[in-house]
C-alpha positions in Angstrom: -4.6 1.3 -49.9 -5.5 2.1 -46.0 -4.6 5.0 -44.2 -2.8 4.5 -40.6 -5.5 5.6 -37.5 -8.7 4.0 -36.4 -11.8 3.7 -37.6 -15.0 5.7 -35.6 -16.6 2.1 -34.7 -13.2 1.2 -33.3 -13.1 4.3 -31.5 -16.3 3.8 -30.1 -15.7 0.2 -28.9 -12.3 1.3 -27.0 -14.3 3.7 -25.2 -17.3 1.7 -24.3 -14.7 -0.4 -22.9 -13.4 2.1 -21.1 -16.8 3.4 -19.5 -17.9 -0.3 -18.7 -14.4 -0.7 -16.7 -14.9 2.5 -14.9 -18.6 1.3 -14.0 -17.3 -1.5 -12.3 -14.0 0.6 -10.9 -15.3 3.4 -9.3 -17.8 2.2 -7.1 -15.0 -0.6 -5.4 -12.5 2.1 -5.1 -15.0 4.3 -3.1 -16.2 1.7 -1.0 -12.7 1.0 -0.6 -12.0 4.7 0.7 -15.1 4.5 2.8 -13.6 1.6 4.8 -10.1 3.1 5.1 -11.6 6.2 7.0 -13.8 3.5 9.6 -10.9 2.0 10.2 -9.3 4.9 10.7 -11.3 7.0 13.0 -11.4 3.2 14.9 -7.6 3.0 15.6 -8.4 6.8 16.9 -10.9 5.8 19.6 -9.3 2.6 20.2 -6.1 4.8 20.8 -8.0 7.4 23.2 -9.9 4.4 25.2 -6.7 2.1 25.4 -5.1 5.3 27.0 -8.0 6.2 29.0 -7.7 2.8 30.5 -4.1 3.2 31.2 -5.3 7.1 32.8 -7.7 5.3 35.4 -5.8 1.9 36.3 -3.1 4.4 37.4 -5.2 6.7 39.6 -8.2 4.9 40.2 -8.1 5.4 43.8 -9.0 9.1 43.5 -11.8 7.9 41.5 -13.3 4.8 44.0 -11.9 6.7 47.6 -13.0 10.6 46.3 -15.9 11.9 48.8 -17.1 14.3 46.1 -18.4 11.1 43.7 -18.6 7.6 44.0 -17.4 5.3 40.7 -18.0 2.0 42.0 -20.8 0.1 41.3 -22.4 -0.8 37.6 -24.0 2.3 35.8 -21.6 4.5 38.0 -19.6 6.8 35.8 -17.2 9.3 35.7 -15.3 11.7 32.9 -11.6 11.9 31.7 -11.0 14.9 30.0 -8.2 14.3 26.9 -6.0 17.0 28.2 -5.9 15.3 31.7 -4.9 12.6 29.3 -2.5 14.8 27.9 -1.0 16.7 30.9 0.2 13.0 32.5 1.9 11.3 29.2 -1.0 9.0 28.6 -2.1 10.3 24.9 0.4 12.6 22.3 -0.3 15.7 23.1 -0.9 16.2 18.7 -3.7 14.2 18.4 -5.4 14.3 14.6 -9.6 13.4 14.4 -9.9 11.8 11.4 -14.0 11.9 11.3 -13.8 15.5 12.5 -10.9 16.8 10.7 -9.5 18.5 13.4 -6.4 18.6 15.7 -7.9 18.2 18.9 -5.4 20.2 20.7 -6.4 23.1 18.9 -10.0 22.4 18.6 -11.8 22.8 21.7 -12.4 20.3 24.8 -13.1 16.1 24.3 -14.6 14.2 27.5 -14.2 10.1 27.5 -17.5 8.8 29.8 -16.3 5.8 30.9 -19.2 3.5 32.4 -19.1 0.5 34.4 -21.0 -1.8 33.2 -23.6 -5.0 35.3 -20.2 -7.1 34.2 -18.2 -4.7 36.1 -15.6 -4.0 33.2 -16.1 -0.4 31.7 -17.9 0.7 28.5 -16.2 4.1 26.9 -18.0 7.0 25.1 -16.2 10.2 22.8 -18.0 13.4 22.9 -16.2 15.8 21.0 -17.0 18.8 24.0 -16.3 19.3 28.1 -18.7 17.4 29.4 -19.7 18.0 33.7 -18.5 15.7 36.2 -21.5 13.3 37.3 -23.4 14.8 40.4 -23.0 11.0 42.2 -22.4 12.4 45.6 -21.6 10.0 48.2 -24.8 10.9 50.9 
C-alpha cells in the first residue's frame, strides 16, 4: 500500500521546472520595467518640451525683438525656466521627475535650453539647475 505524498524525486523535478521558469521570466520582466521607466521619462521630457514650445511661440517677440540678447539665427539659444512655464500656466505646477524621483516644484530649479538649428527648427535640452541667460548681446 502506497502512502499519500510526493517522493523526493518528484519534488526535485518540480523545483527544477520552477527554477527554469524563473530564469526565463525574471530577465524579461526586468527588461519590461526598465523600458517602462525609459518611456515614462521620455513622456516627461516631451510634456516639458511641448509646453516650452507653446510658451516660446506665444512670447516669441520678447526673445526676438529684445535689446538684451539675440535669438533669431542658427546657433542662438535661450533659457526658459520651468518656473516661468508654471507661472504662465503652460505647465502644471506639480511635476514629478521620474528619473531623479523628485517633485520639481519642491526640488530646485530646472532650465530648458532652446537652440535654433541650421534648418531653423528648435532643439530642446533639459538641465536640472538654473542656468544664466546666454550672453548674446546685440552690438
